[in-house]
C-alpha positions as CSV (number, residue, x, y, z in Angstrom):
1,X,21.7,-5.7,15.4
2,X,18.2,-7.1,15.4
3,X,17.6,-10.8,14.6
4,X,14.4,-10.0,12.7
5,X,14.0,-10.8,9.1
6,X,12.6,-8.2,6.7
7,X,9.3,-10.0,6.5
8,X,9.1,-10.1,10.4
9,X,9.9,-6.4,10.6
10,X,7.2,-5.5,8.1
11,X,4.8,-7.7,9.9
12,X,5.5,-5.8,13.0
13,X,5.0,-2.5,11.1
14,X,1.7,-3.8,9.9
15,X,0.6,-4.5,13.5
16,X,1.3,-0.9,14.6
17,X,-0.1,0.8,11.5
18,X,3.2,1.9,10.1
19,X,2.1,0.6,6.7
20,X,-0.2,3.6,6.4
21,X,2.7,5.9,6.8
22,X,4.6,4.0,4.1
23,X,1.6,4.5,1.8
24,X,1.5,8.2,2.4
25,X,5.2,8.7,2.1
26,X,5.6,6.6,-1.1
27,X,2.5,7.6,-3.0
28,X,4.1,10.5,-4.9
29,X,6.9,8.2,-6.2
30,X,4.4,5.5,-7.1
31,X,2.2,7.9,-8.9
32,X,5.3,8.9,-10.9
33,X,6.2,5.3,-11.5
34,X,2.8,4.4,-12.8
35,X,2.7,7.4,-15.1
36,X,6.0,6.3,-16.7
37,X,4.7,2.8,-17.1
38,X,1.5,3.9,-18.7
39,X,3.5,5.7,-21.4
40,X,4.8,2.3,-22.5
41,X,1.6,0.3,-22.2
42,X,-0.8,1.1,-25.1
43,X,-3.5,-1.4,-24.4
44,X,-5.3,-3.2,-21.6
45,X,-2.7,-4.5,-19.1
46,X,-2.3,-6.8,-16.2
47,X,-0.1,-5.8,-13.2
48,X,1.5,-7.2,-10.1
49,X,3.0,-5.2,-7.2
50,X,6.1,-6.9,-5.9
51,X,6.3,-6.4,-2.1
52,X,2.8,-5.1,-2.0
53,X,2.4,-4.6,1.8
54,X,-1.2,-3.8,2.6
55,X,-2.1,-3.7,-1.1
56,X,-2.5,0.1,-1.5
57,X,-0.6,0.3,-4.8
58,X,-2.5,-2.8,-6.1
59,X,-5.7,-1.0,-5.5
60,X,-4.3,2.2,-7.1
61,X,-3.5,0.1,-10.3
62,X,-6.9,-1.6,-10.2
63,X,-8.6,1.8,-10.4
64,X,-6.9,2.6,-13.8
65,X,-9.4,1.9,-16.6
66,X,-6.8,0.2,-18.8
67,X,-5.9,-2.3,-16.0
68,X,-7.6,-5.6,-16.6
69,X,-6.2,-7.2,-13.4
70,X,-4.0,-6.1,-10.6
71,X,-2.5,-8.4,-8.0
72,X,0.2,-8.2,-5.2
73,X,2.7,-10.4,-3.5
74,X,4.5,-10.0,-0.2
75,X,6.6,-12.1,2.1
76,X,4.8,-10.8,5.2
77,X,1.8,-12.9,6.0
78,X,0.5,-10.2,8.3
79,X,0.6,-7.6,5.5
80,X,-1.3,-10.0,3.2
81,X,-3.9,-10.6,5.8
82,X,-4.4,-6.9,6.2
83,X,-4.5,-6.4,2.4
84,X,-7.3,-9.1,2.1
85,X,-9.2,-7.5,5.0
86,X,-9.1,-4.1,3.3
87,X,-9.8,-5.6,-0.1
88,X,-11.6,-9.0,0.1
89,X,-12.0,-9.3,-3.6
90,X,-8.4,-8.4,-4.4
91,X,-5.8,-10.9,-5.5
92,X,-3.0,-11.1,-3.0
93,X,-0.3,-13.8,-2.6
94,X,1.8,-14.6,0.4
95,X,5.2,-15.9,-0.9
96,X,8.8,-15.8,0.1
97,X,10.8,-14.4,-2.8
98,X,12.8,-15.0,-5.0
99,X,11.5,-18.6,-5.1
100,X,8.0,-17.8,-6.5
101,X,6.5,-16.5,-9.7
102,X,2.9,-15.5,-10.6
103,X,0.5,-18.0,-12.1
104,X,0.6,-16.1,-15.3
105,X,3.0,-13.5,-16.7
106,X,1.9,-9.9,-16.6
107,X,2.3,-6.7,-18.6
108,X,3.6,-4.6,-15.7
109,X,5.7,-5.3,-12.6
110,X,5.7,-2.5,-10.1
111,X,7.9,-2.6,-7.0
112,X,8.4,0.1,-4.5
113,X,11.1,-0.3,-1.7
114,X,11.4,-4.0,-1.9
115,X,14.1,-5.5,-4.1
116,X,17.2,-4.5,-2.2
117,X,16.0,-6.7,0.7
118,X,16.8,-9.7,-1.4
119,X,20.2,-11.4,-1.1
120,X,20.8,-11.4,-4.8
121,X,18.6,-8.7,-6.3
122,X,20.4,-8.5,-9.6
123,X,20.0,-12.2,-10.3
124,X,16.3,-11.8,-9.5
125,X,15.9,-9.2,-12.2
126,X,16.6,-12.0,-14.7
127,X,13.7,-14.0,-13.2
128,X,11.4,-11.0,-13.5
129,X,12.4,-10.5,-17.2
130,X,12.2,-14.2,-18.2
131,X,9.3,-15.6,-16.1
132,X,7.1,-12.7,-14.8
133,X,6.7,-10.4,-17.9
134,X,4.8,-10.8,-21.1
135,X,6.8,-9.7,-24.2
136,X,6.5,-5.9,-24.5
137,X,5.8,-5.6,-20.8
138,X,7.7,-3.3,-18.4
139,X,9.3,-3.3,-15.0
140,X,9.3,-0.2,-12.9
141,X,11.3,-0.1,-9.6
142,X,11.3,2.5,-6.9
143,X,14.3,2.5,-4.5
144,X,15.1,4.9,-1.6
145,X,18.3,3.0,-0.5
146,X,21.2,3.4,-3.0
147,X,24.7,4.7,-2.8
148,X,24.0,8.2,-4.1
149,X,21.3,8.7,-1.5
150,X,23.7,9.3,1.5
151,X,20.8,9.7,3.9
152,X,19.9,6.0,3.4
153,X,23.3,4.5,3.9
154,X,22.7,4.1,7.7
155,X,19.6,2.0,7.2
156,X,21.2,-1.5,7.3
157,X,22.5,-0.8,10.7
158,X,19.5,1.1,12.1
159,X,17.0,-1.6,10.8
160,X,19.3,-4.5,11.7
161,X,19.0,-5.9,8.2
162,X,21.3,-6.8,5.4
163,X,20.4,-4.6,2.4
164,X,21.9,-4.6,-1.1
165,X,23.6,-1.2,-1.4
166,X,24.2,-0.5,-5.0
167,X,24.8,2.6,-7.2
168,X,22.5,4.0,-9.8
169,X,24.8,2.7,-12.5
170,X,24.9,-0.8,-10.9
171,X,21.1,-1.0,-10.9
172,X,20.9,0.2,-14.4
173,X,23.5,-2.3,-15.5
174,X,21.6,-5.0,-13.6
175,X,18.5,-4.3,-15.7
176,X,20.5,-4.3,-18.9
177,X,22.2,-7.7,-18.0
178,X,18.8,-9.1,-17.2
179,X,17.7,-8.4,-20.8
180,X,15.7,-5.2,-20.3
181,X,15.7,-2.5,-23.1
182,X,15.0,1.2,-23.2
183,X,16.1,1.6,-19.6
184,X,15.6,5.0,-18.0
185,X,16.4,6.3,-14.5
186,X,14.9,9.2,-12.5
187,X,15.4,10.7,-9.0
188,X,12.0,11.7,-7.7
189,X,11.6,14.2,-4.9
190,X,15.2,15.2,-4.8
191,X,16.3,18.0,-2.5
192,X,19.3,19.2,-0.6
193,X,19.2,16.4,2.0
194,X,17.7,13.7,-0.1
195,X,18.8,12.3,-3.4
196,X,15.2,11.3,-4.2
197,X,13.5,8.0,-4.9
198,X,15.5,6.2,-7.6
199,X,13.0,5.1,-10.2
200,X,14.2,2.6,-12.9
201,X,12.1,1.4,-15.8
202,X,12.8,-1.1,-18.5
203,X,10.9,-3.0,-21.2
204,X,11.0,-6.7,-22.2
205,X,11.4,-6.3,-26.0
């Protein structure tokens, strides 16, 4: 098993350009996630991408006319350096989560392929609900590693990292216990060998 942390691993991926492959591979799921969020946001909104990498989803959100401000946060300093190089006027924070929150709460939290790297992701959902979101705002998560997606279950060993491996129901219950309402789940891009990206969305009522 590797001694690397997740932030070190992603920093290495940034150095070799693997972040571009992540963008290409995750774009369809993120497009779906944004479309579901926009169905719940009826006015101008602010957004933050949790685990933003090189900032590609931040820039995708920024391009939406309804978006008043889009920002991103990531634990990999090298990813944030790359994001700022690509987008010098963008708002990007380097911070080690979960011990950080944005300067101001937002209407939308988007997070693709991040939260299960945390030691206690279910507890962190409560922080997102209570401290990160404006009333009426929503959280949308995209996860490729979960129990029903059998192809992903070897990832902790192959990556050399400890990942939170939870079922769809456990994630859904986690959002409910954190205080989220109108929780919906989807499996995007499902096929015979892949259970799809698990997308969860919930609203702070």
